[in-house]
Every structure is written in structure tokens, then in C-alpha cells.
C-alpha positions in Angstrom: 104.1 158.2 61.4 102.3 155.0 62.1 103.0 153.8 58.6 106.7 154.5 59.1 106.7 152.6 62.3 104.9 149.6 60.8 107.4 149.7 57.9 110.3 149.7 60.3 108.9 146.7 62.1 108.5 144.7 58.9 112.0 145.5 57.8 113.4 144.4 61.1 111.4 141.1 61.0 112.5 140.5 57.5 116.1 141.0 58.4 115.8 138.6 61.3 114.2 136.1 59.0 117.0 136.3 56.6 119.5 136.1 59.4 117.8 133.0 60.8 117.8 131.4 57.3 121.5 132.1 57.0 122.5 131.0 60.5 120.1 128.0 60.8 121.8 125.8 58.1 125.2 126.4 59.6 123.8 125.3 63.1 122.2 122.4 61.6 125.3 121.1 60.1 127.2 121.4 63.4 124.7 120.0 65.8 123.1 117.3 63.9 124.6 113.8 63.5 123.6 110.3 62.7 121.8 108.4 65.4 124.2 107.5 68.2 123.9 104.3 70.3 124.3 104.4 74.1 124.5 101.3 76.2 124.1 101.5 80.0 123.4 99.2 82.9 120.1 99.1 84.7 120.1 101.0 88.0 122.8 103.4 86.8 122.7 107.0 85.6 123.1 107.9 81.9 123.8 111.2 80.2 121.6 112.0 77.2 123.7 114.5 75.1 122.1 117.1 73.0 123.6 120.5 73.1 127.3 119.8 72.1 127.3 122.8 69.7 125.7 125.4 72.1 128.8 127.6 71.7 127.7 128.5 68.2 124.3 129.5 69.4 125.3 132.1 72.0 123.7 134.9 70.0 120.3 133.5 70.7 118.8 134.9 73.9 116.2 132.1 74.6 116.2 128.5 73.5 113.5 125.9 74.2 114.8 122.3 74.6 112.4 119.3 74.5 113.1 115.6 74.8 110.7 113.0 73.5 110.4 109.2 73.7 107.1 108.3 72.2 105.9 111.4 74.0 107.5 114.4 75.7 109.2 113.6 79.0 111.3 116.8 79.6 110.9 120.4 78.5 112.8 123.5 79.6 113.9 127.0 78.5 117.4 128.2 78.6 119.1 131.6 78.4 122.7 132.5 78.5 122.5 132.8 82.3 120.0 130.3 83.6 117.5 127.5 83.0 113.8 128.0 83.6 110.3 126.6 83.0 111.6 123.1 83.7 109.0 120.4 83.3 110.6 116.9 83.5 109.3 113.6 84.7 110.6 111.5 87.6 114.2 110.2 87.4 115.2 113.0 85.0 117.7 115.5 86.2 119.2 118.6 84.6 122.8 119.4 85.4 125.2 122.1 84.4 124.9 125.0 82.1 124.0 124.7 79.3 121.7 122.2 81.0 122.0 118.6 80.0 119.6 115.7 80.7 120.6 112.8 83.0 118.3 109.8 83.4 118.9 108.0 86.7 118.0 104.6 88.1 117.7 103.1 84.6 115.2 100.4 83.9 114.8 98.0 81.0 111.8 99.9 79.8 113.9 103.0 79.3 115.4 101.4 76.2 114.3 103.1 73.0 114.9 106.0 70.6 115.1 109.5 72.1 114.8 112.8 70.2 116.0 116.1 71.4 114.8 119.3 69.6 116.1 122.8 70.2 113.9 125.8 69.2 114.9 129.4 69.0 112.3 131.6 70.9 114.1 134.9 71.1 114.8 136.7 68.8 111.7 135.9 66.8 110.4 134.2 64.8 110.2 130.9 66.7 112.1 128.3 64.8 113.5 124.8 65.4 117.2 125.1 64.9 118.2 121.5 65.1 117.2 118.0 66.3 119.2 115.1 67.6 118.3 111.5 68.0 120.0 108.7 70.0 119.2 105.1 70.8 119.5 103.9 74.4 120.0 100.3 75.1 119.6 99.2 78.8 121.2 95.9 79.9 120.6 94.2 83.2 122.8 92.3 85.6 121.0 89.5 87.6 122.6 88.0 90.7 121.2 85.1 92.7 122.2 82.1 94.8 121.8 78.3 94.6 122.7 75.3 96.7 126.0 74.1 95.4 126.4 70.8 93.7 129.9 70.6 95.1 129.9 68.4 98.3 132.7 70.6 99.8 130.8 73.8 99.2 127.6 75.1 100.8 126.4 77.8 98.3 126.9 79.0 94.8 126.4 82.5 93.6 125.6 83.3 90.0 125.8 86.5 87.9 124.3 86.9 84.5 124.3 89.8 81.9 121.0 90.2 80.0 120.8 92.2 76.8 124.2 91.8 75.3 124.8 89.6 72.2 128.1 88.3 70.9 130.2 90.2 73.3 132.8 88.9 75.7 132.4 90.1 79.4 134.9 90.4 82.2 133.5 89.4 85.6 134.8 90.3 89.0 133.5 88.9 92.3 134.2 90.7 95.6 132.9 90.7 99.1 132.6 93.6 101.5 134.7 93.6 104.6 135.6 96.0 107.3 138.7 97.1 105.3 136.8 97.4 102.0 136.1 95.1 99.1 137.9 91.8 99.0 138.3 90.4 95.5 137.3 86.7 95.4 137.4 85.9 91.7 138.2 87.6 88.4 137.2 86.0 85.1 138.1 87.6 81.8 136.6 87.2 78.3 133.7 85.1 79.2 131.6 84.4 76.1 128.7 82.8 78.1 128.0 86.2 79.7 127.5 84.6 83.1 129.8 83.7 86.0 129.5 81.6 89.2 131.2 81.8 92.6 131.5 78.8 94.9 131.4 79.5 98.7 133.1 76.6 100.4 134.2 75.5 104.0 131.5 77.6 105.6 133.1 80.8 104.3 130.0 82.9 104.4 127.6 84.5 106.9 124.0 85.6 106.6 123.8 89.2 105.4 127.2 89.0 103.8 127.4 91.6 101.0 128.8 90.5 97.6 129.5 92.5 94.4 129.4 91.3 90.8 131.1 93.8 88.5 131.2 93.5 84.7 133.2 95.3 82.1 132.9 95.0 78.3 133.4 97.2 75.3 133.5 100.4 77.3 130.4 99.3 79.4 130.8 98.8 83.1 128.4 98.1 85.9 127.9 96.2 89.0 125.1 94.6 91.1 125.1 94.3 94.9 123.8 91.0 96.4 123.1 90.5 100.1 123.2 86.9 101.2 119.7 86.0 102.4 119.0 84.2 105.7 118.6 80.5 105.0 118.9 77.3 107.0 121.8 75.2 106.1 123.4 78.1 104.3 126.7 78.1 106.3 128.2 75.8 109.0 128.3 78.5 111.6 124.8 79.5 110.7 123.6 75.9 111.0 125.1 75.6 114.5 123.5 78.8 115.5 120.1 77.7 114.3 120.3 74.4 116.1 121.4 76.2 119.3 118.5 78.6 119.0 116.1 75.8 118.3 117.3 73.8 121.4 117.2 76.8 123.7 113.4 76.7 124.4 113.5 73.0 125.0 116.4 73.5 127.5 114.4 76.2 129.3 111.4 74.0 129.5 113.5 71.2 131.0 115.0 73.5 133.6 111.5 74.8 134.6 110.2 71.2 134.9 113.2 70.2 137.0 112.6 73.2 139.3 108.9 72.4 139.5 109.6 68.7 140.4 112.2 69.7 143.1 109.8 72.2 144.6 106.9 69.7 144.6 109.0 67.0 146.3 110.3 69.4 148.9 106.7 70.6 149.8 105.5 67.0 150.0 108.3 66.0 152.3 107.6 69.0 154.6 103.9 68.0 154.6 104.7 64.3 155.6 107.0 65.4 158.3 104.3 67.7 159.7 101.8 64.9 159.7 104.2 62.6 161.6 104.8 65.2 164.3 101.1 65.7 164.8 100.5 62.0 165.4 103.3 61.8 168.0 101.7 64.7 169.9 98.3 63.0 169.8 99.8 59.8 171.3 100.9 61.7 174.5 97.3 62.7 175.3 94.6 60.4 177.1 91.4 60.8 175.2 89.3 58.9 178.0 86.2 61.0 178.8 86.1 61.8 182.6 82.9 61.0 184.5 81.8 63.9 186.6 81.3 63.1 190.4 78.1 64.5 191.8 78.3 66.8 194.9 76.7 65.2 198.1 75.2 66.8 201.1 76.4 66.0 204.6 73.5 63.7 205.4 74.0 61.9 202.0 77.7 61.5 202.7 77.0 60.1 206.1 74.4 57.7 204.6 76.8 56.8 201.9 79.5 55.9 204.4 77.1 53.7 206.3 76.2 51.7 203.2 79.9 51.3 202.4 80.5 49.8 205.8 
């Protein structure tokens, strides 16, 4: 009985192996393709495709998906109903079913070759069904400000695309308002891959928000720039800075004036008090009276005799 059971197991495993060898080449031909190139802008989110032919793999109960770039950065298992055992690094998100990898907040260091491998786990035996490679190229948009060389303008904004070669770029400058984004400038087919925007006639404020958008060869992106606080940046800002600088001086002058007036008032009151005191003293006789001694009756009589 045991021998019959063991024989049955071997037959089933052999059948599954044959089935795998038959199915795997078909899956390989549908899911594998030459290395594809993906270009994205730093700060954005990019989709890393891998399971485009999953419909042809529905008869597999459990699949293991692993993404590598020099080393593994995302691994998960997937069944027909859910995704489990997810172990992915920061900035990696799994969306949808079948689950696909999305890399958010792109950085320049994310550029490189990525490899996705799909392994059949159930039914056994474990076998890599197909692998897929793609090359990700991350470009960057740099925005900054400079003092304008134009005498009629106070500031110059510049926008540059880094990482594109021999490609024309469309630039669009806009500024955020209460009603939305106001387009300030649109420049098409720029071969220099950079653009500038002149801000003239005091037409700016500190903390103004500007947007530099690019579009080229199916690639689009933007970079937000908040105008920093700077002296002399705009006419109205210059006047405000001067007013705020003079405010402490004006307060000091007011306090000194009040102090001087108070001092003079107190001094005048003191002088008037001294004059009044002197006048009072003038109305008094300060001669010291000599006391007259009391005399007896005999002394008075004798005194009168002498006076006669």
C-alpha cells in the first residue's frame, strides 16, 4: 500500500514537471521582452511594469515576485485573490491586483537597471517562470533665482533640465494666484534645455509661488519654486523693509520727546515751588525776641526811682 502511494506521488510530480516544462516556454515567450527604457522626472512617481501577461498564468495558485537593483528591494507573494508576504523598501508601493510596483519620490540615484523575476511556488516544483528587465533614467528639474541684469527688472528666475541630451524641451512658466495658475511665459522647442523668466516693475512678492513645467518626447514634469525673502527683491518689499527698519528709530524718538517734555514740566514745577517758598519767607520777621525778666514789686519800685 505504501509502495502504491509513493508511486502515485512520483507519477503526479512527474506529470506536473512535464506540464511545467510545456507551459513555461509559452509563458516565457509572452512575458519576456527586450530591455525597455523608462524616463521620469525626479520627485514624481513611476510605474515599474512586470506582470503584463499575468492572464496567461491564472492556473498557478501562488507566485513569488521579486524586484532587484544591485540587490533585492521588493518581494511579495501573490495568489489569485490577494497579495501577501510583502517586504518592500521605503518609497515602494504596491497597487492593484495583480500587484504592480510603483516607485515614488524619485531621486537621481534611482537611475539604473531593474530586474523583475516571477517564480511559481504552487503547484510544485518551484520554478522561475520568467524575468523582465528595464532601465530607469531619472532626470532633474532645477529652479533658482538671480538678480536681473535688466535695469527695468528686479529678478530673474531660471529653470534647467538635467539629464537629457539632444532633445528639445517645451517650457511653461506660471504663477499661483487666488483663481489658480496664471501662465506667464511659454517657450517651445528649446534646444538649450533651460529657460528664464524676468520679473519686472515690482511684479513679485516674497513667498510668491512659481511653477516651471517641461514637456518633451512623452516626458512631462514640473518643479515648484517659492520666492525667498530677500532685501531689494521687489519694490513693495523694499519699501516695507525700509518702513520696518525706521519704525524702531521713530519709537525711540517719540520716547525721547516724551521724556524731555516730562523733565521740563517737572523742572518748571520745581522752580515755581521754590519761588513761592521765598516769598513766604519774606513776610516773616526772623529777629530773635529778647525775653523780659519778671520783677518783684520792690524791684519795680526801685527801677522806677532810678528811671526818674
